[in-house]
C-alpha positions as CSV (number, residue, x, y, z in Angstrom):
1,M,-26.2,17.6,-9.1
2,K,-28.9,15.1,-9.1
3,F,-28.2,11.5,-8.7
4,E,-31.2,8.9,-9.2
5,L,-31.0,5.0,-8.4
6,L,-33.1,3.6,-10.9
7,K,-32.6,-0.3,-10.5
8,E,-30.5,-2.8,-8.6
9,D,-29.6,-6.1,-9.9
10,N,-27.4,-8.6,-7.6
11,G,-25.4,-5.8,-6.2
12,A,-25.3,-3.8,-9.4
13,R,-26.6,-0.4,-9.7
14,L,-28.2,1.5,-12.8
15,G,-28.6,5.3,-12.3
16,K,-28.7,8.7,-13.5
17,L,-26.2,11.5,-12.4
18,E,-27.2,15.1,-13.7
19,T,-25.0,17.8,-14.0
20,A,-24.5,21.2,-15.4
21,H,-23.0,19.6,-18.3
22,G,-25.3,17.0,-19.0
23,I,-26.8,13.6,-17.9
24,I,-24.4,10.9,-16.8
25,E,-25.6,7.1,-17.0
26,T,-24.1,5.2,-14.3
27,P,-22.1,2.6,-14.0
28,I,-20.0,4.7,-15.8
29,F,-16.2,4.7,-17.0
30,M,-14.3,8.1,-17.2
31,P,-11.6,8.3,-19.7
32,V,-8.4,10.4,-18.0
33,G,-7.6,13.5,-19.5
34,T,-4.7,14.5,-17.5
35,A,-3.6,17.6,-18.9
36,G,-6.8,18.5,-20.7
37,T,-6.5,15.8,-23.2
38,V,-7.2,12.0,-23.2
39,K,-3.7,11.2,-25.0
40,A,-4.0,10.4,-28.6
41,L,-7.7,11.0,-29.0
42,T,-9.6,14.3,-30.0
43,Q,-12.7,15.6,-28.3
44,N,-14.5,14.6,-31.6
45,M,-13.3,11.1,-31.1
46,L,-14.3,11.0,-27.6
47,E,-17.8,12.1,-28.4
48,E,-18.0,9.5,-31.3
49,L,-17.0,7.0,-28.7
50,E,-19.8,8.3,-26.3
51,A,-17.8,9.3,-23.7
52,Q,-20.4,11.0,-21.1
53,I,-17.6,12.5,-18.8
54,I,-13.8,13.1,-18.5
55,L,-11.3,13.3,-16.0
56,G,-9.0,16.3,-15.7
57,N,-6.2,16.6,-12.9
58,T,-5.7,19.5,-10.8
59,Y,-1.8,19.1,-10.0
60,H,-0.9,18.9,-13.7
61,L,-3.3,21.9,-14.9
62,Y,-2.3,24.0,-12.0
63,L,1.5,23.7,-13.0
64,R,0.7,24.1,-16.5
65,P,-0.8,26.0,-18.0
66,G,-2.1,27.4,-14.9
67,H,-5.8,27.5,-13.5
68,K,-6.0,31.2,-13.6
69,L,-5.3,31.2,-17.2
70,I,-7.6,28.8,-18.0
71,G,-10.3,30.3,-15.5
72,S,-9.7,33.7,-17.8
73,L,-10.4,32.1,-20.7
74,G,-13.7,30.7,-19.7
75,G,-12.9,27.5,-17.9
76,L,-11.8,23.9,-18.7
77,H,-14.8,23.0,-20.9
78,K,-14.4,26.0,-22.8
79,F,-10.6,25.9,-23.0
80,I,-10.6,22.2,-24.0
81,S,-13.8,22.8,-26.3
82,W,-15.6,19.7,-24.2
83,P,-19.1,20.4,-23.7
84,R,-20.1,17.2,-21.5
85,P,-19.2,17.1,-17.9
86,I,-15.6,17.1,-16.3
87,L,-14.6,15.6,-12.8
88,T,-11.4,16.8,-11.5
89,D,-9.1,15.0,-9.0
90,S,-7.7,16.8,-5.9
91,G,-3.9,16.7,-6.8
92,G,-3.5,14.6,-3.7
93,F,-2.5,11.4,-5.5
94,Q,-0.2,13.2,-7.8
95,V,1.6,14.8,-5.1
96,F,2.1,11.6,-3.4
97,S,3.2,9.7,-6.6
98,L,5.3,12.1,-8.9
99,S,6.9,14.5,-6.0
100,E,9.8,12.7,-4.5
101,I,10.9,15.7,-2.5
102,R,7.4,16.6,-0.6
103,K,6.7,17.6,3.0
104,T,3.4,17.0,4.7
105,T,2.1,19.3,7.3
106,E,-1.4,20.2,8.6
107,E,-1.5,23.1,6.1
108,G,-1.0,21.0,3.4
109,V,1.8,19.4,1.1
110,T,4.7,21.3,0.0
111,F,6.5,19.9,-3.1
112,K,8.7,20.6,-5.9
113,S,7.3,20.5,-9.3
114,H,8.2,17.7,-11.6
115,L,8.4,19.9,-14.5
116,D,11.3,22.4,-13.4
117,G,11.8,22.1,-9.5
118,S,10.0,25.1,-8.4
119,K,8.3,24.9,-5.0
120,H,4.8,24.9,-4.3
121,L,2.1,24.6,-1.7
122,L,-0.9,22.1,-2.3
123,S,-3.5,22.8,0.7
124,P,-7.3,21.8,0.8
125,E,-8.0,25.5,0.1
126,K,-5.5,25.9,-2.8
127,S,-7.0,22.5,-4.4
128,I,-10.7,24.0,-4.1
129,E,-9.4,27.2,-5.5
130,I,-8.0,25.5,-8.4
131,Q,-10.9,23.2,-9.4
132,L,-13.5,26.0,-8.9
133,A,-11.3,28.0,-11.4
134,L,-11.6,25.1,-14.0
135,G,-15.2,25.2,-13.3
136,S,-15.6,21.3,-13.0
137,D,-18.8,19.5,-12.5
138,I,-17.5,17.1,-9.7
139,I,-14.6,18.4,-7.7
140,M,-13.0,16.2,-5.0
141,V,-11.7,16.9,-1.5
142,F,-8.1,17.4,-0.9
143,D,-6.7,14.1,0.9
144,E,-3.7,12.3,1.7
145,C,-3.4,9.1,-0.2
146,T,-2.3,6.6,2.2
147,P,0.5,4.5,0.8
148,Y,1.0,0.7,0.8
149,P,2.4,-0.8,2.9
150,A,1.5,1.4,6.0
151,T,1.1,0.2,9.6
152,P,-2.2,0.8,11.5
153,K,-0.6,3.9,13.2
154,Q,0.4,5.5,9.9
155,V,-3.1,4.7,8.5
156,A,-4.7,6.0,11.5
157,D,-2.7,9.6,11.5
158,S,-3.3,9.6,7.8
159,L,-7.1,9.2,8.2
160,A,-7.3,12.1,10.8
161,L,-5.6,14.5,8.7
162,T,-7.8,13.7,5.6
163,A,-10.8,14.3,7.6
164,R,-9.6,17.8,8.8
165,W,-8.7,18.2,5.4
166,A,-12.1,17.3,4.0
167,R,-13.9,19.5,6.4
168,R,-11.5,22.6,5.2
169,S,-12.3,21.5,1.7
170,L,-15.9,21.8,2.2
171,E,-15.7,25.0,3.8
172,E,-13.8,26.5,1.1
173,F,-16.1,25.3,-1.3
174,N,-18.9,26.8,0.7
175,R,-17.0,30.3,1.1
176,R,-16.3,30.5,-2.5
177,T,-19.7,29.4,-3.9
178,G,-22.0,30.5,-1.2
179,S,-23.2,27.2,-0.8
180,V,-24.0,25.2,2.7
181,K,-23.8,21.7,1.6
182,G,-21.1,21.4,-1.2
183,E,-23.1,21.9,-4.0
184,S,-23.4,25.0,-6.2
185,E,-25.1,25.2,-9.7
186,R,-22.2,24.5,-11.6
187,S,-20.3,22.1,-9.2
188,A,-20.5,19.2,-6.4
189,L,-17.9,18.3,-3.9
190,F,-17.2,14.8,-3.5
191,G,-15.7,13.0,-0.3
192,I,-12.7,10.6,-0.2
193,I,-12.7,7.4,1.9
194,Q,-9.1,6.5,2.9
195,G,-8.0,3.6,5.2
196,G,-5.8,1.4,3.2
197,V,-6.4,-2.3,3.7
198,Y,-7.7,-2.1,7.2
199,L,-11.6,-2.4,7.1
200,E,-12.4,-1.0,10.4
201,M,-10.2,2.1,9.5
202,R,-12.1,2.3,6.2
203,K,-15.4,2.3,8.2
204,Q,-14.2,5.0,10.4
205,S,-13.3,7.1,7.4
206,A,-16.5,6.7,6.0
207,E,-18.6,7.7,9.0
208,T,-16.4,10.6,9.4
209,L,-17.2,11.8,6.1
210,L,-20.7,11.0,6.0
211,E,-21.0,13.6,8.6
212,L,-20.3,16.2,5.9
213,D,-23.3,15.3,4.0
214,L,-21.5,15.5,0.9
215,P,-23.2,15.2,-2.7
216,G,-21.1,11.9,-3.4
217,Y,-18.2,9.6,-2.0
218,A,-15.2,8.2,-3.6
219,I,-13.2,5.1,-2.6
220,G,-9.6,6.3,-2.7
221,G,-6.1,4.6,-1.9
222,L,-6.3,1.7,-3.9
223,S,-4.3,0.6,-6.9
224,V,-1.4,1.8,-5.1
225,G,0.3,-1.3,-4.7
226,E,-1.7,-3.6,-2.9
227,E,-2.7,-7.3,-4.0
228,K,-5.8,-7.4,-6.3
229,G,-7.8,-9.1,-3.4
230,Y,-7.5,-6.1,-1.3
231,T,-9.1,-4.0,-3.7
232,Y,-12.2,-6.2,-4.1
233,D,-12.4,-6.9,-0.3
234,V,-12.4,-3.2,0.5
235,T,-14.9,-2.1,-2.1
236,E,-17.2,-5.0,-1.1
237,Y,-16.9,-4.1,2.5
238,L,-17.2,-0.4,2.0
239,A,-19.7,0.2,-0.7
240,P,-22.7,-0.8,1.3
241,L,-21.5,1.6,4.2
242,M,-21.9,4.5,1.6
243,P,-25.1,6.4,0.9
244,K,-27.6,4.5,-1.3
245,N,-29.0,7.5,-2.8
246,K,-25.7,9.2,-3.8
247,P,-23.1,8.3,-6.3
248,R,-20.2,5.9,-5.4
249,Y,-17.1,6.3,-7.1
250,L,-14.0,4.2,-7.3
251,M,-10.8,5.8,-8.2
252,G,-8.0,4.7,-10.1
253,V,-9.5,1.3,-11.0
254,G,-8.7,-0.5,-13.2
255,T,-8.9,-3.6,-15.6
256,P,-12.0,-4.7,-17.5
257,E,-12.3,-7.4,-14.7
258,D,-12.2,-4.9,-12.1
259,L,-15.0,-2.9,-13.4
260,I,-17.2,-5.8,-13.5
261,E,-16.5,-6.9,-9.9
262,C,-16.7,-3.7,-8.6
263,V,-20.0,-2.8,-10.2
264,A,-21.4,-6.2,-8.5
265,H,-20.3,-4.6,-5.1
266,G,-22.4,-1.4,-5.9
267,V,-19.9,1.3,-7.4
268,D,-21.3,3.6,-9.9
269,M,-18.1,5.3,-11.2
270,F,-14.8,4.5,-12.3
271,D,-11.6,6.1,-13.9
272,C,-8.2,4.9,-14.6
273,V,-5.1,5.6,-17.3
274,M,-5.0,2.1,-17.9
275,P,-7.0,1.9,-21.4
276,S,-5.0,5.1,-22.6
277,R,-1.4,4.2,-21.4
278,N,-1.5,0.6,-22.2
279,A,-2.5,1.3,-25.9
280,R,0.4,3.5,-26.2
281,N,2.7,0.4,-25.0
282,G,0.8,-2.1,-27.4
283,Q,-1.4,-3.8,-24.9
284,L,-5.0,-4.0,-25.9
285,F,-8.3,-5.4,-24.4
286,T,-10.3,-7.4,-26.2
287,S,-13.7,-9.5,-25.3
288,K,-11.4,-12.8,-25.3
289,G,-8.5,-10.8,-23.2
290,K,-5.5,-9.0,-23.5
291,I,-3.2,-8.8,-26.8
292,N,0.2,-7.4,-26.8
293,I,0.3,-6.2,-30.2
294,K,4.2,-6.1,-30.4
295,N,4.2,-9.9,-30.4
296,L,5.7,-11.6,-33.6
297,K,2.8,-14.1,-33.5
298,Y,0.6,-11.0,-35.0
299,A,2.6,-10.1,-37.7
300,K,0.9,-12.1,-40.4
301,E,-2.6,-12.1,-39.1
302,D,-5.1,-10.6,-41.3
303,R,-8.0,-10.1,-38.8
304,P,-9.1,-7.4,-36.4
305,L,-8.1,-7.2,-33.1
306,D,-11.6,-8.1,-31.7
307,E,-14.3,-9.6,-34.0
308,D,-16.9,-8.5,-31.6
309,C,-15.8,-5.3,-31.4
310,S,-17.6,-2.3,-33.7
311,C,-14.8,0.4,-33.1
312,Q,-13.4,2.3,-36.0
313,T,-10.1,0.4,-35.6
314,C,-11.4,-3.2,-35.5
315,K,-13.4,-2.3,-38.5
316,R,-10.8,-1.3,-40.7
317,Y,-7.6,-2.6,-39.8
318,S,-5.7,-5.8,-39.1
319,R,-3.6,-7.1,-36.3
320,A,-0.6,-7.2,-38.7
321,Y,-1.0,-3.5,-39.5
322,L,-1.6,-2.4,-36.0
323,R,1.6,-4.2,-35.2
324,H,3.6,-2.8,-37.7
325,L,2.4,0.8,-37.1
326,Y,3.9,-0.2,-33.2
327,H,7.0,-1.3,-34.4
328,S,7.6,1.5,-36.8
329,K,6.9,4.2,-33.9
330,E,4.0,5.6,-35.9
331,I,1.7,8.2,-34.4
332,L,-1.0,6.4,-35.9
333,S,-0.4,3.3,-33.5
334,S,-1.4,5.4,-30.4
335,I,-4.4,6.7,-32.0
336,L,-5.7,3.5,-33.4
337,C,-5.1,1.6,-30.3
338,T,-6.3,4.1,-27.7
339,Q,-9.4,4.4,-30.0
340,H,-9.9,0.7,-29.4
341,N,-9.3,0.5,-25.7
342,I,-11.2,3.3,-24.7
343,H,-14.1,2.1,-26.9
344,F,-13.8,-1.4,-25.4
345,Y,-14.1,-0.1,-21.9
346,L,-17.0,2.4,-22.7
347,D,-18.7,-0.3,-24.5
348,T,-18.1,-2.6,-21.7
349,M,-20.2,-0.4,-19.3
350,K,-22.8,0.2,-21.9
351,K,-23.5,-3.6,-21.9
352,I,-23.3,-3.7,-18.0
353,R,-25.8,-0.8,-17.9
354,Q,-28.1,-2.9,-20.3
355,A,-27.8,-6.0,-18.6
356,I,-28.6,-4.5,-15.0
357,R,-32.0,-2.8,-17.0
358,L,-32.9,-6.2,-18.2
359,G,-32.2,-7.9,-14.6
360,L,-29.6,-10.3,-16.3
361,F,-26.4,-8.9,-14.7
362,K,-25.4,-12.1,-13.0
363,E,-25.5,-14.1,-16.3
364,F,-23.9,-11.4,-18.1
365,R,-21.0,-11.2,-15.5
366,Q,-20.3,-14.8,-15.6
367,Q,-20.3,-14.9,-19.3
368,Y,-18.2,-11.8,-19.5
369,L,-15.4,-13.2,-17.5
370,D,-15.5,-16.5,-18.7
371,N,-14.9,-15.1,-22.4
372,L,-11.9,-13.2,-21.2
373,K,-10.0,-16.4,-20.4
374,V,-10.3,-17.4,-24.0
375,E,-7.0,-17.7,-25.9
376,N,-6.2,-15.1,-28.6
């Protein structure tokens, strides 16, 4: 993997990330394909939407259909017929959020599957084994997602454990690939900085992980219930402490406003289930703010969701029709709404990159945020 920082403009960074399955232009948003699919979209649709990279989930793919099966069929790229880059998370957040019954020890996390109640152990070594079998371009170290709220002692204990797990993740990656720096011809290993909302602990976590000299670094443990201001404060504080010549990834964030604000703080990569999940629930993102298509006021509106959007949904269908599909529980509702939301996110990132390229990010940022406040 190779990352090249091309330009900086008012804190925002324009970059190019080369992986085994293609080049990614940053800043970038990665649609979440949890179980090998971005819900409601085909891979052809994703390609037409110009998705450069998608995210897969270690926890879900391990439980079903199983990493060994996927590996025997040629890896996740071949299994889902996706020729472009894939990032997989470590599974740590899903164990934290989905498993009501779990036990964390030095070895790893023992949990019960949300599918059938079967018992499993997910450790740093197991997470790396799974992700390498999937053949991901970007692999994440196994970490403990710090809950919110948490006391300083809880966060400190979690940080120490996460640091030890990160080192074990690196050792397992190197053992299995023959690498010495967390990077092979096919995959690169990223570290995850934790620390909750405590800035000094975030700094401590970053310094510990930077000693491992990994190919990239992520900010984890946000969007877990804390107030929005904490997300911005942590990102603004932490991003400058991360290596300038390596990609910076903010995990699980967020709204269109979050994307542009965190790009301004120097973040290069984002993922979030919000555009696809919200689409299935009738919430759509537009250049003039959010629309809840289920609302009665859209029942007779013979105009597109967003007059400034060039997606196929906006080119062809009215708000009234989309509302009808939603209330009729038609499958097409999820397809069209997801198509629009993913397009909106990817197009936002495309416009951000162009603004940085032209040295106009500050002006673009202000205009973009002002437009989101306009009444739909």
